[in-house]
N, C-alpha and C positions, 0 to 999 in steps of 0.2 A: 440747484446744482451742488454737488458734493464738494466741499473744500478739502484741501490737503491738510493733514494734521501735522506733517513733518516737513521742514524746509529742506532744501537741497543740502545745506550745510550739515544738518542733523543726520541725514541719510549717509552723506560722505563720511562723517565722523564715525558712525556706527560701523560702516564697512571697513574703515581704517582700523578700528578696534579689533574687528575680526581678523584682519590681515596681520595684526601684531601678535595674534595668538590668544586673545581673550576668549573665554568660553562663550559660545553663542547663547546659552541659557542665561548667563549673567547680563549680556547685552539686551536680550529680550526683556528681562525683568526690569532693567534700568529704564527702558523706553516704554514699558508696558505694552508690548506688542507680542504677537504670536510668532512661533518659529516659522510658520508659513510665510508671513509677511517679510521676515528677515531673509528667507530663502528667495522670495520673489525679488527683493531689492538686490540681492547678490547676483542673481541671474540676469537682471536687467541692467545694473550699473557696474558690474564687476570690471575692474581695471580702468574705469572712466574717471577722468579728472573732474573736479568740481565744476569747471566751466563747461565741460561736455554735458554734465548732468543738467545744468541750468539750461543749456541750449536745447537739450532733448525735451525737457519739460515745456519750454516756451514753444517749441515746434509742435508738441502734442496739443497744447492749448490752442494754437493757431489753426491746426488741422480740425479740431473740434468746432471752432467757430466757422470755418469754411464749409464743413459738412452741414451745419445748421443753415447757413446761408443758401447752399445748394438745395437743400430740402424745401426751404421756403419758396425759392424761385421755381422749383419744379412744380410745387403745388399751385402756385399762382399761374404758371404756364398752362397747367391742366384746366384750371378754372376758366381761363381766357379761351382756350380751345373749345370747351364745352359751351361757353356763352356764344361764341361765334357760330358754332354748329347749330344752335337753337334759332338764331336769327334768320337763317336762310330758309 
């Protein structure tokens, strides 16, 4: 599983720098990221407080775990159905 390279605080700080008028190219160079990543952060977290960003990331993590759990249960259910249909 891929880990996040930047914390919520770093993302919020980068977006605050942009809001204060700092050149996006300088922010990208400081963080060693591409302009596309910065634009994605801006579109995703624009205007959000740090607590909101943390809550969003926690929710996304929880959603990923729930999706994996559902997939495992669905596969197990299909296996059990197949096993039951063979026994008849």
